[in-house]
Backbone as JSON, one array per atom type, in Angstrom:
{
  "sequence": "MSKTDPKFETRLAVTEDDLRAAQRLRYEVFVKELGGDGEMVDHENRLEKDEFDPFYDHLLLVDASRDAAKFDHVVGVYRLLRGEKAADIGRFYSESEYDLSALKSSGRKLLELGRSCVHADYRGGTAMFHLWNALASYVLDHEVEILFGVASFHGTDVEKLSQSLAYLHANHLAPPELRVRAHDHHFQSMDLVPTDDIDRRAAMVGTPALIKAYLRLGGFVGEGAFLDHAFNTTDVCLLMDTERMNAKHKSFYTKGRAS",
  "N": [[-25.9, 30.35, -1.66], [-26.92, 31.48, 1.45], [-27.83, 33.69, 4.14], [-28.36, 31.84, 7.08], [-29.27, 32.07, 9.66], [-29.66, 34.66, 12.19], [-27.0, 34.9, 12.96], [-25.15, 33.28, 11.53], [-23.61, 32.72, 8.33], [-23.43, 30.85, 5.36], [-21.26, 30.1, 2.72], [-19.39, 29.91, -0.37], [-15.84, 30.33, -0.53], [-14.61, 33.28, -1.98], [-12.68, 35.18, -2.24], [-9.17, 36.02, -1.75], [-8.81, 36.69, 0.89], [-10.91, 35.3, 2.1], [-10.02, 32.65, 1.71], [-7.65, 32.75, 3.15], [-8.67, 33.13, 5.72], [-9.96, 30.69, 6.1], [-7.75, 28.99, 6.06], [-6.49, 29.93, 8.34], [-8.26, 29.13, 10.36], [-8.05, 26.35, 10.01], [-5.4, 26.04, 10.77], [-5.53, 26.65, 13.52], [-7.06, 24.5, 14.42], [-6.0, 22.02, 13.29], [-3.22, 22.21, 13.54], [-2.38, 23.8, 15.87], [-4.18, 22.82, 17.86], [-4.34, 19.99, 17.44], [-1.81, 19.17, 16.88], [-0.65, 18.81, 14.35], [1.3, 19.05, 11.25], [3.05, 20.15, 8.29], [4.53, 20.4, 4.97], [3.94, 22.88, 3.78], [2.85, 24.39, 5.78], [2.37, 27.45, 7.36], [3.8, 28.74, 9.92], [4.5, 31.21, 10.97], [2.53, 33.02, 10.09], [0.33, 31.66, 10.92], [-1.12, 29.73, 9.29], [-2.64, 26.95, 7.84], [-1.95, 25.22, 5.07], [-1.85, 23.86, 1.71], [-0.64, 22.47, -1.44], [-2.95, 21.87, -2.82], [-4.99, 23.63, -2.26], [-5.6, 25.91, -4.03], [-7.2, 24.76, -6.02], [-9.56, 23.77, -5.06], [-13.03, 24.05, -4.01], [-13.98, 26.03, -1.29], [-15.97, 25.67, 1.33], [-17.55, 27.78, 3.51], [-18.32, 28.59, 6.9], [-19.48, 31.41, 8.27], [-19.2, 33.77, 10.87], [-20.64, 36.69, 11.24], [-20.25, 38.54, 13.21], [-17.66, 38.47, 14.01], [-14.21, 39.52, 13.56], [-13.4, 40.28, 10.43], [-11.18, 41.55, 9.37], [-9.09, 40.56, 10.77], [-8.97, 38.04, 9.87], [-10.65, 36.34, 11.21], [-13.25, 35.59, 10.98], [-14.25, 33.26, 9.83], [-15.62, 30.33, 10.95], [-16.1, 27.72, 10.51], [-15.35, 25.13, 8.17], [-15.25, 23.41, 5.03], [-13.49, 21.54, 2.63], [-13.77, 21.09, -0.8], [-13.85, 19.01, -3.7], [-14.81, 18.39, -6.9], [-15.28, 15.63, -9.2], [-14.74, 16.24, -11.92], [-13.07, 18.47, -11.69], [-10.92, 17.32, -10.38], [-9.97, 15.69, -12.39], [-8.92, 17.61, -14.05], [-6.72, 18.57, -12.59], [-5.3, 16.34, -12.13], [-5.4, 14.5, -9.98], [-7.04, 13.35, -6.93], [-6.82, 14.59, -3.55], [-6.97, 12.5, -1.68], [-5.8, 10.36, -2.97], [-3.15, 10.09, -2.34], [-3.14, 8.48, -0.19], [-5.01, 6.43, -0.57], [-6.09, 3.88, -2.87], [-8.1, 4.78, -5.36], [-9.36, 3.58, -7.46], [-11.73, 2.06, -7.76], [-13.76, 3.94, -7.38], [-13.19, 5.91, -9.32], [-13.53, 4.54, -11.67], [-16.19, 4.06, -11.73], [-17.97, 5.62, -13.12], [-19.64, 7.45, -12.02], [-20.77, 10.56, -10.48], [-18.49, 12.26, -8.55], [-17.52, 13.57, -5.33], [-15.03, 14.91, -3.42], [-14.43, 15.29, -0.01], [-12.85, 17.25, 2.49], [-10.53, 18.47, 5.05], [-12.34, 19.29, 7.02], [-13.56, 21.24, 9.63], [-14.44, 22.85, 12.76], [-14.5, 25.79, 14.63], [-13.36, 25.8, 18.0], [-15.0, 27.13, 19.87], [-17.53, 26.88, 18.86], [-18.41, 24.34, 18.75], [-20.67, 21.64, 19.39], [-22.95, 23.08, 19.17], [-25.06, 24.63, 16.75], [-23.43, 24.87, 14.57], [-22.21, 22.83, 12.94], [-24.5, 21.75, 11.85], [-25.38, 23.83, 10.17], [-23.26, 23.91, 8.35], [-23.52, 21.36, 7.2], [-26.03, 21.52, 6.01], [-25.49, 23.38, 4.04], [-23.6, 21.96, 2.6], [-25.26, 19.9, 1.67], [-26.89, 21.31, -0.13], [-24.95, 22.0, -2.02], [-24.22, 19.46, -2.96], [-26.62, 18.67, -4.19], [-26.95, 20.71, -6.1], [-24.85, 20.17, -7.83], [-25.35, 17.64, -8.61], [-24.15, 15.43, -7.36], [-23.15, 12.08, -6.78], [-21.61, 10.28, -5.25], [-19.98, 10.79, -2.24], [-16.86, 11.29, -0.68], [-13.89, 10.92, 1.33], [-10.94, 11.39, 3.37], [-11.11, 10.82, 6.84], [-10.31, 11.56, 10.23], [-8.83, 9.99, 13.1], [-7.55, 11.15, 16.17], [-4.12, 10.99, 16.81], [-1.64, 8.31, 16.45], [-1.42, 5.85, 17.59], [-2.17, 2.74, 17.17], [-3.02, 0.66, 18.75], [-4.49, 1.86, 20.79], [-6.66, 2.67, 19.35], [-7.86, 0.42, 18.46], [-10.35, -0.87, 19.04], [-12.28, 0.88, 17.92], [-11.47, 1.01, 15.2], [-11.68, -1.7, 14.48], [-14.42, -2.1, 14.84], [-15.5, -0.45, 12.83], [-14.49, -1.77, 10.57], [-15.74, -4.26, 10.79], [-18.46, -3.67, 10.68], [-19.09, -1.58, 8.93], [-17.89, -1.7, 6.43], [-17.24, -0.77, 3.1], [-19.23, -1.7, 0.2], [-18.05, -4.12, -2.24], [-17.86, -2.96, -4.87], [-17.4, -0.29, -4.39], [-15.23, -0.17, -2.78], [-12.6, 1.35, -1.73], [-9.03, 1.19, -1.12], [-6.4, 1.33, 1.22], [-3.11, 2.23, 0.23], [-0.69, -0.26, -0.5], [1.94, 0.08, 0.51], [1.69, 1.51, 2.84], [-0.32, 0.32, 4.23], [-2.54, -0.16, 6.86], [-3.99, -2.55, 8.72], [-7.41, -2.71, 9.72], [-8.75, -4.64, 10.93], [-8.5, -5.56, 13.75], [-9.37, -6.66, 16.1], [-10.97, -9.59, 17.22], [-14.23, -10.34, 15.99], [-16.16, -11.13, 17.91], [-15.12, -10.02, 20.18], [-15.34, -7.34, 20.07], [-16.09, -4.31, 21.57], [-18.8, -2.52, 21.43], [-19.72, -0.12, 22.64], [-17.35, 1.01, 23.69], [-16.0, 1.3, 21.29], [-17.58, 3.24, 19.96], [-17.39, 5.41, 21.7], [-14.75, 6.06, 21.33], [-14.71, 7.0, 18.75], [-14.52, 9.73, 16.51], [-16.87, 12.48, 16.42], [-17.62, 13.44, 13.88], [-17.15, 11.28, 12.14], [-18.97, 9.43, 13.18], [-21.31, 10.78, 12.56], [-21.38, 10.6, 9.73], [-21.69, 7.83, 9.5], [-24.24, 7.5, 10.58], [-25.71, 8.58, 8.53], [-25.6, 6.63, 6.7], [-23.08, 5.99, 5.8], [-19.97, 4.45, 4.63], [-16.8, 2.74, 5.15], [-13.53, 2.6, 3.68], [-11.14, -0.02, 2.91], [-8.67, -0.71, 5.24], [-6.46, 1.47, 7.09], [-4.66, 4.61, 7.33], [-1.66, 5.77, 8.62], [-0.94, 8.91, 9.48], [1.7, 10.5, 10.21], [2.74, 13.06, 10.08], [0.54, 14.71, 10.44], [-0.28, 13.72, 12.81], [-2.37, 11.81, 12.99], [-4.7, 9.08, 12.54], [-5.98, 7.9, 9.66], [-9.07, 7.17, 8.05], [-10.91, 6.16, 5.16], [-13.86, 7.56, 4.27], [-17.03, 6.92, 2.76], [-19.97, 7.83, 0.98], [-22.84, 6.9, -0.58], [-25.3, 8.36, -2.33], [-27.47, 7.11, -3.5], [-27.85, 4.83, -2.05], [-28.85, 5.53, 0.37], [-31.38, 5.28, 2.88], [-34.85, 6.32, 3.09], [-35.11, 8.05, 5.3], [-32.48, 8.95, 5.74], [-31.98, 10.13, 3.29], [-33.65, 12.3, 3.28], [-32.27, 14.27, 4.49], [-30.8, 15.43, 2.5], [-32.72, 16.47, 0.83], [-34.4, 18.13, 2.15], [-36.28, 21.03, 2.28], [-36.04, 21.49, -0.41], [-37.4, 21.84, -3.67], [-39.51, 19.37, -5.11]],
  "CA": [[-25.86, 30.08, -0.24], [-27.25, 32.76, 2.04], [-27.98, 33.71, 5.59], [-29.13, 30.72, 7.61], [-29.91, 32.58, 10.86], [-29.12, 36.0, 12.41], [-25.58, 34.89, 13.3], [-24.32, 32.54, 10.61], [-23.74, 32.73, 6.87], [-22.65, 29.83, 4.68], [-20.99, 30.47, 1.34], [-18.08, 29.51, -0.86], [-14.79, 31.35, -0.54], [-14.52, 33.96, -3.27], [-11.53, 36.09, -2.24], [-7.98, 35.53, -1.07], [-9.03, 36.84, 2.34], [-11.74, 34.16, 2.5], [-9.17, 31.46, 1.77], [-6.73, 32.94, 4.25], [-9.41, 32.91, 6.96], [-10.16, 29.24, 6.2], [-6.45, 28.41, 6.43], [-6.24, 30.32, 9.72], [-9.04, 28.23, 11.19], [-7.43, 25.04, 9.91], [-4.18, 26.06, 11.59], [-5.92, 26.6, 14.92], [-7.58, 23.18, 14.76], [-5.16, 20.89, 12.92], [-1.82, 22.39, 13.96], [-2.26, 24.22, 17.28], [-4.96, 21.97, 18.75], [-4.11, 18.56, 17.27], [-0.38, 18.88, 16.77], [-0.27, 18.48, 12.99], [2.28, 19.89, 10.57], [3.12, 19.85, 6.87], [5.58, 21.13, 4.26], [3.55, 24.25, 3.45], [2.26, 25.07, 6.94], [2.99, 28.74, 7.63], [3.66, 28.95, 11.36], [4.62, 32.64, 11.27], [1.22, 33.67, 9.88], [-0.68, 30.75, 11.46], [-1.94, 29.26, 8.18], [-2.47, 25.56, 7.42], [-2.25, 25.26, 3.64], [-1.09, 22.92, 0.89], [-0.67, 22.78, -2.88], [-4.27, 21.61, -3.38], [-5.98, 24.67, -1.92], [-6.11, 26.76, -5.12], [-8.07, 24.04, -6.95], [-10.76, 23.3, -4.37], [-14.01, 24.97, -3.45], [-13.89, 26.07, 0.17], [-17.27, 25.99, 1.89], [-17.26, 28.5, 4.75], [-19.33, 29.03, 7.85], [-18.99, 32.73, 8.69], [-19.88, 34.5, 11.93], [-20.46, 38.09, 10.83], [-19.9, 39.38, 14.36], [-16.22, 38.38, 14.26], [-13.42, 40.51, 12.85], [-12.87, 39.79, 9.15], [-9.87, 42.15, 9.12], [-8.1, 39.71, 11.43], [-9.2, 36.7, 9.32], [-11.22, 35.61, 12.34], [-14.7, 35.48, 10.78], [-14.59, 31.91, 9.4], [-15.66, 29.47, 12.15], [-16.27, 26.35, 10.05], [-14.9, 25.01, 6.79], [-15.14, 22.14, 4.31], [-12.8, 21.67, 1.36], [-14.55, 20.27, -1.73], [-13.33, 18.85, -5.05], [-15.62, 17.53, -7.78], [-14.53, 14.72, -10.04], [-14.26, 16.88, -13.15], [-11.95, 19.32, -11.35], [-9.8, 16.42, -10.08], [-9.42, 15.26, -13.68], [-8.15, 18.73, -14.57], [-5.46, 18.75, -11.89], [-4.57, 15.08, -12.19], [-5.7, 13.55, -8.92], [-7.65, 13.78, -5.69], [-5.93, 14.59, -2.39], [-7.02, 11.18, -1.02], [-5.04, 9.35, -3.71], [-1.85, 9.87, -1.72], [-3.33, 7.49, 0.86], [-5.91, 5.33, -0.96], [-6.32, 3.55, -4.27], [-9.47, 5.18, -5.64], [-9.74, 3.03, -8.76], [-13.13, 1.62, -7.76], [-14.62, 5.12, -7.53], [-12.91, 6.62, -10.56], [-14.01, 3.75, -12.79], [-17.62, 3.8, -11.54], [-18.77, 6.43, -14.04], [-20.57, 8.25, -11.25], [-20.28, 11.88, -10.13], [-17.79, 12.17, -7.28], [-17.14, 14.76, -4.6], [-14.12, 14.64, -2.32], [-14.53, 16.19, 1.13], [-11.66, 17.23, 3.32], [-10.2, 19.6, 5.91], [-13.53, 19.74, 7.74], [-13.33, 21.6, 11.04], [-15.25, 23.9, 13.36], [-13.84, 26.51, 15.72], [-13.66, 25.18, 19.29], [-16.07, 27.84, 20.58], [-18.81, 26.65, 18.18], [-18.75, 22.93, 18.73], [-21.78, 21.27, 20.25], [-24.1, 23.91, 18.85], [-25.67, 24.43, 15.45], [-22.47, 25.18, 13.51], [-22.06, 21.72, 12.0], [-25.78, 21.64, 11.15], [-25.38, 24.8, 9.08], [-22.3, 23.47, 7.33], [-24.06, 20.2, 6.49], [-27.12, 21.98, 5.13], [-24.85, 24.01, 2.87], [-23.03, 20.87, 1.82], [-26.36, 19.22, 1.0], [-27.25, 22.13, -1.29], [-23.87, 21.88, -3.0], [-24.36, 18.13, -3.55], [-27.78, 18.67, -5.08], [-26.7, 21.62, -7.22], [-23.88, 19.57, -8.76], [-25.81, 16.27, -8.89], [-23.12, 14.51, -6.86], [-23.68, 10.76, -6.42], [-20.78, 9.65, -4.22], [-19.14, 11.66, -1.46], [-15.82, 10.51, -0.02], [-12.74, 11.66, 1.8], [-10.32, 10.84, 4.57], [-11.48, 11.39, 8.13], [-9.18, 11.26, 11.1], [-8.75, 9.8, 14.54], [-6.37, 11.82, 16.7], [-3.04, 10.11, 17.25], [-1.23, 7.21, 15.57], [-1.27, 4.63, 18.4], [-3.23, 1.87, 16.66], [-3.54, -0.15, 19.86], [-5.54, 2.64, 21.48], [-7.79, 2.86, 18.42], [-8.18, -0.89, 17.9], [-11.78, -1.16, 19.12], [-13.0, 1.7, 16.96], [-11.14, 0.59, 13.84], [-12.25, -3.03, 14.25], [-15.87, -1.95, 14.7], [-15.76, 0.08, 11.48], [-14.19, -2.81, 9.59], [-16.71, -5.35, 10.91], [-19.86, -3.26, 10.51], [-19.34, -0.5, 7.97], [-17.0, -1.78, 5.27], [-17.92, -0.44, 1.84], [-19.46, -2.82, -0.72], [-16.87, -4.32, -3.09], [-17.77, -2.08, -6.04], [-17.0, 1.04, -3.96], [-14.29, -0.34, -1.7], [-11.23, 1.85, -1.89], [-8.11, 0.46, -0.25], [-5.15, 2.02, 1.54], [-2.01, 1.74, -0.58], [0.01, -1.39, 0.14], [3.18, 0.44, 1.2], [1.4, 2.01, 4.19], [-1.6, -0.27, 4.63], [-2.7, -0.55, 8.27], [-5.23, -3.32, 8.87], [-8.39, -2.27, 10.73], [-9.31, -5.87, 11.5], [-7.54, -5.69, 14.84], [-10.01, -7.32, 17.24], [-11.96, -10.58, 16.77], [-15.58, -9.78, 16.0], [-16.86, -11.41, 19.17], [-14.49, -9.29, 21.28], [-15.5, -5.91, 19.86], [-16.94, -3.61, 22.53], [-19.44, -1.47, 20.63], [-19.74, 1.14, 23.38], [-15.98, 1.55, 23.7], [-15.69, 1.71, 19.92], [-18.28, 4.49, 19.65], [-16.81, 6.48, 22.52], [-13.46, 6.41, 20.76], [-14.85, 7.43, 17.35], [-14.84, 11.15, 16.41], [-18.27, 12.8, 16.15], [-17.85, 13.59, 12.44], [-17.23, 9.94, 11.55], [-20.26, 8.85, 13.6], [-22.38, 11.44, 11.81], [-21.42, 9.98, 8.41], [-22.23, 6.49, 9.64], [-25.69, 7.64, 10.76], [-26.29, 8.89, 7.22], [-25.44, 5.47, 5.84], [-21.73, 5.96, 5.24], [-19.11, 3.27, 4.69], [-15.36, 3.01, 5.19], [-12.7, 1.8, 2.81], [-10.36, -1.07, 3.57], [-7.38, -0.28, 5.74], [-6.25, 2.82, 7.59], [-3.38, 5.22, 6.98], [-1.08, 6.51, 9.74], [-0.39, 10.17, 9.02], [2.52, 10.96, 11.32], [2.92, 14.52, 9.98], [-0.64, 15.35, 11.03], [-0.57, 13.05, 14.08], [-3.72, 11.24, 12.87], [-4.95, 7.82, 11.85], [-7.02, 8.24, 8.7], [-9.89, 6.18, 7.35], [-11.6, 6.75, 4.02], [-15.32, 7.49, 4.39], [-17.75, 7.05, 1.5], [-21.41, 7.87, 1.1], [-23.52, 6.75, -1.87], [-26.62, 8.94, -2.12], [-28.5, 6.17, -3.96], [-28.02, 3.76, -1.06], [-29.48, 6.04, 1.59], [-32.81, 5.02, 3.04], [-35.66, 7.53, 2.97], [-34.81, 8.95, 6.41], [-31.2, 9.57, 5.5], [-32.02, 10.94, 2.08], [-34.38, 13.54, 3.56], [-31.26, 15.27, 4.86], [-30.36, 16.1, 1.28], [-33.83, 17.04, 0.06], [-35.17, 19.03, 3.0], [-36.34, 22.41, 1.82], [-35.86, 21.58, -1.86], [-38.58, 21.5, -4.46], [-39.45, 18.02, -5.69]],
  "C": [[-26.0, 31.4, 0.51], [-27.34, 32.65, 3.55], [-28.84, 32.55, 6.05], [-29.75, 31.04, 8.95], [-29.26, 33.93, 11.14], [-27.61, 36.03, 12.63], [-24.7, 34.33, 12.19], [-24.64, 32.81, 9.14], [-22.9, 31.6, 6.33], [-22.49, 30.23, 3.23], [-19.66, 29.88, 0.92], [-17.09, 30.66, -0.76], [-14.69, 31.96, -1.92], [-13.3, 34.87, -3.37], [-10.33, 35.42, -1.56], [-8.13, 35.65, 0.44], [-9.92, 35.72, 2.88], [-10.88, 32.92, 2.69], [-8.2, 31.58, 2.94], [-7.42, 32.69, 5.6], [-9.68, 31.42, 7.18], [-8.86, 28.56, 6.64], [-6.07, 28.77, 7.86], [-7.0, 29.4, 10.67], [-8.43, 26.83, 11.17], [-6.16, 24.97, 10.75], [-4.53, 25.92, 13.06], [-6.35, 25.21, 15.33], [-6.52, 22.1, 14.52], [-3.72, 20.99, 13.43], [-1.75, 22.69, 15.45], [-2.97, 23.25, 18.22], [-4.55, 20.51, 18.68], [-2.66, 18.18, 17.02], [0.1, 18.49, 15.39], [0.78, 19.42, 12.42], [2.27, 19.49, 9.09], [4.12, 20.76, 6.19], [5.22, 22.6, 4.03], [2.88, 24.98, 4.6], [3.07, 26.33, 7.24], [2.8, 29.07, 9.12], [3.73, 30.44, 11.71], [3.28, 33.34, 11.15], [0.04, 32.81, 10.32], [-1.67, 30.33, 10.36], [-1.63, 27.79, 7.89], [-2.9, 25.49, 5.97], [-1.43, 24.18, 2.94], [-1.29, 23.28, -0.58], [-2.03, 22.55, -3.53], [-5.24, 22.77, -3.2], [-6.48, 25.5, -3.1], [-7.13, 26.09, -6.04], [-9.42, 23.62, -6.35], [-11.75, 24.43, -4.15], [-13.9, 24.89, -1.93], [-15.23, 26.56, 0.7], [-17.05, 26.56, 3.29], [-18.52, 28.68, 5.6], [-18.77, 30.31, 8.48], [-19.86, 33.24, 9.84], [-19.61, 35.98, 11.68], [-20.07, 39.0, 11.99], [-18.41, 39.35, 14.67], [-15.46, 39.27, 13.28], [-12.81, 39.93, 11.57], [-11.49, 40.35, 8.86], [-8.76, 41.34, 9.75], [-8.21, 38.25, 10.95], [-9.79, 35.76, 10.37], [-12.68, 35.26, 12.14], [-15.16, 34.09, 10.36], [-14.5, 30.97, 10.59], [-15.94, 28.01, 11.78], [-15.86, 26.28, 8.59], [-14.98, 23.56, 6.32], [-14.39, 22.44, 3.03], [-13.37, 20.65, 0.39], [-13.89, 20.23, -3.11], [-14.2, 17.88, -5.82], [-14.75, 16.75, -8.73], [-13.96, 15.38, -11.27], [-13.09, 17.82, -12.87], [-10.72, 18.47, -11.02], [-9.16, 15.94, -11.37], [-8.55, 16.35, -14.27], [-6.78, 18.84, -13.9], [-4.67, 17.44, -11.75], [-4.88, 14.07, -11.11], [-6.47, 14.2, -7.79], [-6.59, 13.79, -4.58], [-5.83, 13.2, -1.77], [-6.16, 10.14, -1.71], [-3.63, 9.17, -3.18], [-1.92, 8.8, -0.65], [-4.1, 6.25, 0.39], [-5.93, 5.14, -2.47], [-7.8, 3.79, -4.55], [-10.01, 4.6, -6.95], [-11.22, 2.65, -8.83], [-14.07, 2.8, -7.97], [-14.42, 5.76, -8.9], [-13.38, 5.87, -11.79], [-15.52, 3.5, -12.74], [-18.5, 4.56, -12.53], [-19.75, 7.34, -13.32], [-19.93, 9.57, -10.82], [-19.75, 11.87, -8.7], [-17.56, 13.55, -6.67], [-16.25, 14.36, -3.45], [-14.3, 15.73, -1.26], [-13.25, 16.13, 1.93], [-11.52, 18.48, 4.15], [-11.43, 20.17, 6.63], [-13.19, 20.06, 9.18], [-14.24, 22.74, 11.45], [-14.45, 24.5, 14.51], [-14.29, 25.93, 17.06], [-14.83, 25.82, 20.02], [-17.45, 27.54, 20.03], [-19.21, 25.18, 18.14], [-19.86, 22.62, 19.74], [-23.01, 22.1, 20.05], [-24.62, 23.59, 17.46], [-24.7, 24.61, 14.28], [-22.38, 24.06, 12.47], [-23.35, 21.51, 11.22], [-25.82, 22.59, 9.96], [-24.43, 24.39, 7.96], [-22.87, 22.31, 6.53], [-25.22, 20.57, 5.6], [-26.55, 22.61, 3.87], [-24.21, 22.96, 1.98], [-24.11, 20.12, 1.04], [-26.8, 19.99, -0.25], [-26.21, 22.02, -2.4], [-23.97, 20.53, -3.73], [-25.5, 18.09, -4.55], [-27.54, 19.55, -6.3], [-25.79, 21.0, -8.27], [-24.19, 18.11, -9.06], [-24.76, 15.22, -8.51], [-23.79, 13.2, -6.43], [-22.91, 10.09, -5.3], [-19.91, 10.71, -3.57], [-18.08, 10.79, -0.77], [-14.72, 11.44, 0.46], [-12.15, 11.02, 3.04], [-10.84, 11.59, 5.78], [-10.53, 10.82, 9.16], [-9.55, 10.97, 12.55], [-7.49, 10.54, 15.01], [-5.36, 10.79, 17.19], [-2.78, 8.96, 16.29], [-0.95, 5.92, 16.34], [-2.42, 3.7, 18.06], [-3.83, 1.01, 17.77], [-4.66, 0.57, 20.59], [-6.81, 2.79, 20.64], [-8.37, 1.53, 17.95], [-9.67, -1.19, 17.94], [-12.57, -0.39, 18.06], [-12.74, 1.25, 15.52], [-11.74, -0.77, 13.52], [-13.76, -2.96, 14.08], [-16.24, -1.44, 13.31], [-15.57, -1.01, 10.43], [-15.29, -3.89, 9.6], [-18.12, -4.95, 10.52], [-20.13, -2.24, 9.42], [-18.4, -0.53, 6.77], [-17.78, -1.56, 3.98], [-18.16, -1.68, 1.0], [-18.31, -2.92, -1.71], [-16.75, -3.33, -4.25], [-17.37, -0.65, -5.68], [-15.83, 1.0, -2.98], [-12.88, 0.14, -2.08], [-10.33, 1.17, -0.88], [-6.85, 1.29, -0.02], [-4.0, 1.4, 0.72], [-1.17, 0.73, 0.21], [1.21, -0.92, 0.97], [2.93, 1.13, 2.55], [0.05, 1.51, 4.7], [-1.57, -0.67, 6.11], [-4.04, -1.27, 8.4], [-6.1, -2.72, 9.96], [-9.0, -3.47, 11.44], [-8.43, -6.32, 12.67], [-8.06, -6.45, 16.05], [-10.98, -8.37, 16.69], [-13.37, -10.03, 16.94], [-16.29, -9.96, 17.32], [-16.3, -10.6, 20.35], [-14.64, -7.78, 21.12], [-16.51, -5.35, 20.88], [-17.54, -2.4, 21.82], [-19.41, -0.12, 21.35], [-18.37, 1.79, 23.39], [-15.59, 2.05, 22.31], [-16.33, 3.05, 19.57], [-17.72, 5.65, 20.46], [-15.5, 6.97, 21.91], [-13.52, 6.93, 19.33], [-15.24, 8.91, 17.29], [-16.29, 11.38, 15.96], [-18.55, 12.89, 14.64], [-17.99, 12.23, 11.76], [-18.55, 9.3, 11.93], [-21.41, 9.5, 12.84], [-22.5, 10.86, 10.4], [-22.02, 8.58, 8.48], [-23.75, 6.54, 9.81], [-26.4, 7.94, 9.45], [-26.12, 7.73, 6.23], [-24.07, 5.35, 5.2], [-21.01, 4.65, 5.44], [-17.67, 3.72, 4.9], [-14.65, 2.12, 4.18], [-11.92, 0.77, 3.62], [-8.99, -0.55, 3.96], [-7.37, 1.17, 6.18], [-4.87, 3.31, 7.18], [-2.9, 6.02, 8.18], [-0.37, 7.74, 9.21], [0.41, 10.81, 10.16], [2.74, 12.47, 11.28], [1.76, 15.24, 10.63], [-1.02, 14.74, 12.36], [-2.0, 12.49, 14.09], [-3.64, 9.83, 12.29], [-6.17, 8.04, 10.97], [-7.77, 7.01, 8.21], [-10.56, 6.89, 6.19], [-13.08, 6.49, 4.15], [-15.94, 7.68, 3.03], [-19.24, 7.08, 1.79], [-22.02, 7.89, -0.31], [-24.94, 7.25, -1.68], [-27.74, 7.99, -2.56], [-28.8, 5.09, -2.94], [-28.66, 4.24, 0.24], [-30.93, 5.6, 1.67], [-33.54, 6.36, 3.06], [-35.33, 8.55, 4.08], [-33.51, 9.68, 6.18], [-31.26, 10.53, 4.32], [-32.75, 12.26, 2.3], [-33.42, 14.65, 3.98], [-30.86, 16.09, 3.64], [-31.48, 16.78, 0.5], [-34.69, 18.0, 0.85], [-35.1, 20.46, 2.46], [-36.15, 22.6, 0.34], [-37.12, 21.19, -2.57], [-38.44, 20.13, -5.06], [-39.62, 18.08, -7.19]]
}
């Protein structure tokens, strides 16, 4: 992964300073901006971290003009875990919220995505495009077949999110063979509004941009949502099967690659 334009570089974290910079960005977004917290969050040093971090690949978007000495150079991040690495450590992060049996028994190559965020100053520009191009290269390099991970709505007031959750359930539910399900002890139904009463426009307005981007690429959602009160989010499990993409969607993953 190399320079993508005069300003940005995408690469995997290779040093402790790289990881620290990723955790600093996550703190700014998930803790300071969105009000999240967690057992291992380091408020003194402004780091959002957990016990999974040492086992994941951390895909970074770096702005070389920012001060690396202050851990300020990472402006976008994705946390990635391939199926074979999950087998080594015993589980995926998402398994604390969802039953992943359908995916784990599929025999297909899996990649869990998580902790995706972009610095506030870089949203609405090309930052996410660069991150997604780098992710596409990673997927191709490792021959990944199914991408999945939890994605979040801000807040845990299900009534306020009912249109969006109902729309996802009615229109983008994963096929049975890939349909992960929120664990019973914290299962939150997404089927909250009768189909005829769903307001598509209101649903889309209330849906985060990242979730809408996955849907445009042919993504699905699992059954049920999870209310994460520690992070102040309502989580859904997003899945994307590269074999099910139509030609337009699949070009995202093959652009610039030799056939």
